[in-house]
C-alpha positions in Angstrom: 0.1 0.1 0.0 1.1 3.6 -0.6 0.5 6.6 1.3 -2.8 7.0 3.3 -4.2 3.7 2.4 -3.7 4.0 -1.6 -2.3 1.3 -3.8 1.3 1.8 -4.8 2.1 1.9 -8.3 4.4 -0.9 -9.4 7.9 0.1 -10.3 7.6 -1.7 -13.7 4.5 0.5 -14.6 6.4 3.6 -13.5 9.3 2.6 -15.8 7.3 0.9 -18.5 3.8 2.2 -18.4 1.4 -0.7 -19.8 -0.3 0.1 -22.9 -3.2 2.1 -22.3 -5.3 4.4 -24.4 -7.0 7.9 -23.6 -10.4 6.1 -23.2 -8.7 4.1 -20.3 -10.9 5.2 -17.2 -8.0 6.2 -15.3 -6.4 8.2 -18.1 -9.5 9.9 -19.4 -10.4 11.3 -15.8 -6.8 12.3 -15.2 -6.9 14.2 -18.5 -10.0 16.0 -17.8 -8.6 17.2 -14.5 -4.7 17.6 -15.0 -3.4 21.0 -15.5 -0.1 19.2 -16.7 1.3 16.2 -18.5 4.8 15.2 -17.9 6.0 14.4 -21.6 9.1 12.1 -22.0 10.7 12.4 -25.4 13.7 10.2 -26.3 17.0 10.9 -27.9 18.7 8.9 -30.7 20.6 6.6 -28.1 17.2 6.2 -26.4 18.2 8.5 -23.4 14.9 10.0 -22.0 14.1 13.7 -21.2 10.9 14.6 -19.1 9.3 18.0 -19.3 6.0 19.3 -17.9 3.7 20.9 -20.5 0.0 22.1 -20.6 -2.4 20.0 -22.5 -5.6 19.9 -24.4 -7.3 16.5 -24.8 -9.2 16.5 -28.1 -10.5 13.7 -30.3 -8.7 10.7 -29.0 -5.3 12.9 -28.8 -3.7 15.2 -26.7 -2.1 18.6 -28.1 0.1 21.1 -26.8 2.4 23.8 -28.2 6.0 24.5 -27.9 8.6 26.4 -29.5 10.3 24.8 -32.6 13.8 25.2 -31.2 13.3 23.1 -28.1 14.9 19.8 -27.6 11.5 18.1 -27.2 10.3 19.6 -30.4 13.3 18.3 -32.2 13.1 15.0 -30.8 9.4 14.7 -31.8 10.2 15.8 -35.1 13.1 13.2 -35.5 11.6 10.4 -33.6 8.1 10.8 -32.3 8.1 8.4 -29.5 6.8 9.5 -26.3 5.7 8.5 -22.7 3.1 10.8 -21.3 2.4 10.7 -17.4 -0.8 12.8 -16.6 -1.1 14.9 -13.9 2.2 14.3 -12.1 5.5 12.5 -12.7 4.2 9.2 -11.4 0.6 9.6 -12.7 -1.3 7.5 -15.1 0.8 7.0 -18.2 0.6 5.9 -21.9 2.9 5.5 -24.7 2.3 7.7 -27.8 3.2 8.7 -31.0 3.9 12.6 -31.3 4.0 14.8 -34.3 4.1 18.2 -35.5 0.6 19.7 -36.9 1.3 22.3 -39.7 -1.3 24.7 -41.2 -4.2 23.9 -39.0 -5.2 27.3 -37.8 -8.6 25.8 -36.8 -7.1 23.4 -34.3 -4.7 26.3 -33.1 -7.6 28.6 -32.2 -9.5 25.7 -30.5 -6.4 25.1 -28.4 -6.2 28.5 -27.5 -9.7 28.5 -26.7 -9.5 25.5 -24.4 -6.2 27.2 -22.8 -8.2 30.2 -21.9 -11.0 28.1 -20.0 -8.4 25.7 -18.4 -5.5 28.2 -17.5 -7.8 31.3 -17.1 -5.4 33.4 -15.1 -2.3 32.9 -17.2 -3.5 32.8 -20.7 -5.4 36.1 -20.7 -2.4 37.8 -18.9 0.5 36.7 -20.9 0.6 33.4 -22.3 -2.2 33.3 -24.8 -0.5 36.6 -26.5 2.7 34.7 -26.7 1.4 31.3 -27.9 -0.6 33.1 -30.6 2.2 35.1 -31.8 4.7 32.1 -31.9 2.1 30.0 -33.9 1.5 33.0 -36.2 5.2 33.5 -36.8 5.8 29.8 -37.1 8.3 30.1 -34.1 6.1 27.7 -32.3 4.4 24.5 -33.5 1.2 22.5 -32.5 2.0 18.8 -31.4 -0.4 15.9 -31.4 0.3 13.0 -29.2 -1.6 9.8 -30.4 -1.6 7.0 -28.0 -0.2 3.7 -29.3 -1.7 1.3 -27.0 
């Protein structure tokens, strides 16, 4: 048992998440309530790197934006393999394939509207303008993660 009588996540699942989809009840619930995902991308030798990022679950995928020059964007463009932990570093997890989504202003605008509702303080004050400007100037990119499980 984990803290406060909760079931502890087995080490093997934390290291290698079992194949789960966004429709898995634990994943779906976590995505609805989470402010962040912890995204692990992989280098050419398989070395992982994990960073927190905002999220927008939409039509069976998870979307977010990032600047094109970042390591996570480059790794996604080159390899695409990702592991996603929802809500916290040891939260429910799934394996996925990430890709750059180009020339989809409809999805970009929908993401910004969803971010406005979810991150109601930061987006209106600062981040919304920065995200919109980055996408319009092509210094940022929209990323789609599709579960592979």
